[in-house]
C-alpha positions as CSV (number, residue, x, y, z in Angstrom):
1,M,21.7,25.4,71.5
2,R,23.3,28.2,73.5
3,L,26.6,29.7,72.6
4,P,29.2,29.9,75.3
5,L,30.5,33.2,76.5
6,I,34.1,33.8,75.3
7,H,36.6,33.9,78.1
8,S,39.6,36.2,77.7
9,N,41.8,37.6,80.4
10,N,39.3,36.8,83.1
11,N,36.6,38.7,81.2
12,F,33.6,37.3,79.5
13,A,32.3,38.6,76.3
14,L,29.5,37.8,73.9
15,P,30.1,35.2,71.2
16,D,31.9,36.5,68.1
17,S,31.1,35.7,64.5
18,A,33.2,32.6,64.5
19,A,31.1,31.1,67.3
20,Y,28.0,31.7,65.2
21,V,29.6,30.1,62.2
22,Q,30.6,27.1,64.3
23,R,27.1,26.6,65.7
24,G,25.6,27.2,62.2
25,Q,27.8,24.4,60.9
26,T,26.4,22.1,63.6
27,Y,22.9,23.0,62.5
28,L,23.9,22.5,58.8
29,R,25.2,19.0,59.6
30,A,21.9,18.2,61.4
31,A,19.9,19.4,58.4
32,R,18.4,22.3,60.4
33,Y,18.9,24.6,57.5
34,E,16.8,27.6,58.7
35,K,18.6,27.7,62.0
36,A,22.0,27.4,60.2
37,I,21.0,30.3,58.0
38,E,20.1,32.4,61.0
39,D,23.5,31.8,62.6
40,F,25.4,32.4,59.4
41,T,23.5,35.6,58.9
42,T,24.2,36.7,62.4
43,A,27.9,36.0,61.8
44,L,27.7,38.1,58.7
45,D,26.0,40.9,60.5
46,M,28.9,40.9,62.9
47,N,31.5,40.6,60.2
48,P,30.3,41.1,56.6
49,E,33.7,39.9,55.3
50,N,33.4,36.4,56.9
51,A,34.0,34.2,53.9
52,N,33.3,31.0,55.8
53,A,29.9,32.3,56.9
54,L,29.0,33.1,53.2
55,L,30.1,29.7,51.9
56,N,28.3,27.8,54.6
57,R,25.2,29.9,54.2
58,A,25.4,29.1,50.4
59,D,25.5,25.4,51.3
60,A,22.4,25.8,53.5
61,Y,20.6,27.6,50.7
62,K,21.6,24.8,48.3
63,A,20.2,22.2,50.6
64,M,16.9,24.1,50.8
65,G,16.8,24.4,47.0
66,N,17.1,28.2,47.1
67,K,19.4,28.6,44.1
68,M,19.2,32.4,43.8
69,H,20.3,33.0,47.4
70,E,23.0,30.3,47.0
71,A,24.3,32.1,43.9
72,R,24.4,35.5,45.6
73,D,26.3,34.1,48.6
74,L,28.8,32.4,46.2
75,Q,29.2,35.7,44.4
76,K,29.9,37.5,47.6
77,F,32.3,34.8,48.8
78,L,34.3,35.0,45.5
79,S,34.5,38.8,45.8
80,I,36.1,38.4,49.3
81,K,38.2,35.3,48.8
82,M,40.3,35.8,45.7
83,E,43.1,33.2,46.0
84,V,43.0,31.6,42.5
85,N,44.3,28.2,43.5
86,D,42.3,27.8,46.7
87,E,40.2,24.7,46.5
88,Q,37.2,26.5,48.0
89,V,37.4,29.2,45.4
90,V,37.7,26.7,42.5
91,L,34.6,24.8,43.8
92,A,32.6,28.0,44.4
93,K,33.3,29.2,40.9
94,K,32.2,25.9,39.4
95,R,29.0,26.0,41.5
96,L,28.3,29.5,40.5
97,E,28.8,28.8,36.8
98,E,26.4,25.8,37.0
99,L,23.8,28.0,38.8
100,I,24.1,30.7,36.1
101,A,23.7,28.2,33.4
102,E,20.7,26.7,35.2
103,L,19.0,29.9,36.2
104,G,19.7,31.9,33.1
105,N,19.5,35.0,35.2
106,V,20.9,38.0,33.2
107,Q,21.5,40.1,36.4
108,L,23.4,37.2,38.0
109,R,25.6,36.9,34.9
110,F,26.2,40.6,34.9
111,D,27.2,40.7,38.5
112,T,29.6,37.7,38.0
113,E,31.2,39.3,34.9
114,N,31.8,42.5,36.9
115,Q,33.5,40.6,39.6
116,E,35.9,39.0,37.1
117,E,36.7,42.4,35.6
118,Q,37.5,43.9,39.0
119,K,40.1,41.2,39.6
């Protein structure tokens, strides 16, 4: 699936990170998780603060059963998106808490506690 060139003021440019997120979401819905992860990663390479790319990549990792990568992306997402009452944030926190309980990973717990202290 090719990304369209972005048309602006009669100039064409390469796709931006949002275009990669959009295509990644299409791959995610089609259960093409590895391709989705590639696109979300490309979007993050272009814009490391792209919270949507992180959350979507966490979803792809979850679908693949890669809990550690899912948890790391959720941590990064929560460090970027800090609106307390935002539904995505509430759900991401719940998912991360469940992963921590399941994985029992000391480093993962430490990283999460540090994020909470920084807020």
